[in-house]
N, C-alpha and C positions, 0 to 999 in steps of 0.2 A: 488605486486598486491594483494589487500585485498578486499574481498566482504563481506558485512554484510548480512547474510541470512534474518534476520528480526529484527526489532527494535520496541519495544512497547513504546508508550508514551501516557500520558494523558494530554490533554490541554482543558481548559474550561469545564472540566467534561466529555469530550468525550474520549473514548479509541480508539486509532488509531494504526494500524499496518502498518509498512512501509517496503517494500522490495526493495533492490537495486540490481538488476540483469537484465540480458538481456531479455530473453523471456520465462522464466519458469512460465507462468501464472497459469497453472493448479497446479503445485507444490506449488506455493505461496498460492493459494486459499485453498488447502488442509492443508497447515501449519496454515493458519488463522483459519480454522474450528477446527483443533486440539487444537490450543491455546484457542479458545473460550470454547471448551468442557472441557479442563483441568482446566481452571481458572474460569469457570462458569461466563464468562463475554463476552458479544457480542462486537465485534469490530464495532465501528461506521463508520470507514473509512478504506479502504484498499488502500495503495498508493504504486506505483512503481515509483522510481526516477532513470532514466537511460537515457543517451543520445543515446543509441543504442537499441531501441525497434523496431523490424520489424513490417511491416503492419499487418501480420497475428496475431502477438502477441497483437498488439493494438486492433484489432477487437475482439479477444478473451477477452481481458481485459474489453472492453465495455460490452460484454455479461455477464461477471462475476461480473460486478459492481466495477471493480478496476480502480481507478484514475491513469492516467499515466502522468508523467511530465518529461521533458528532464533534468531540473536542479532544485535543491532545491529552488533556488530563484524564480522559476516560480510558486510555490505553493501559491495560494491565501489564505490569512488569514481567509477568509470566510469559507474555507473548515473545519475549526475548530470551526465554530459556533460563531465567534467573530472577532474582529479586530486585534488580535495579542496578 
């Protein structure tokens, strides 16, 4: 069992941070803000990809502006500001 705590990638010039974990939305949001501060770059998107995000975590993610997807294949390319 392997969990990636966060992954940074840049696509179409947008900096995106992705977390694959169950429901630690507050922790992910704090990690994202730490990353932004340390690297002096704002994350354009925060993504959580996990098939097991409970309703409370989903509601919190909406409040924090974190996009939640059940599977990586569900992520719309428009999220990255382009068609892929």
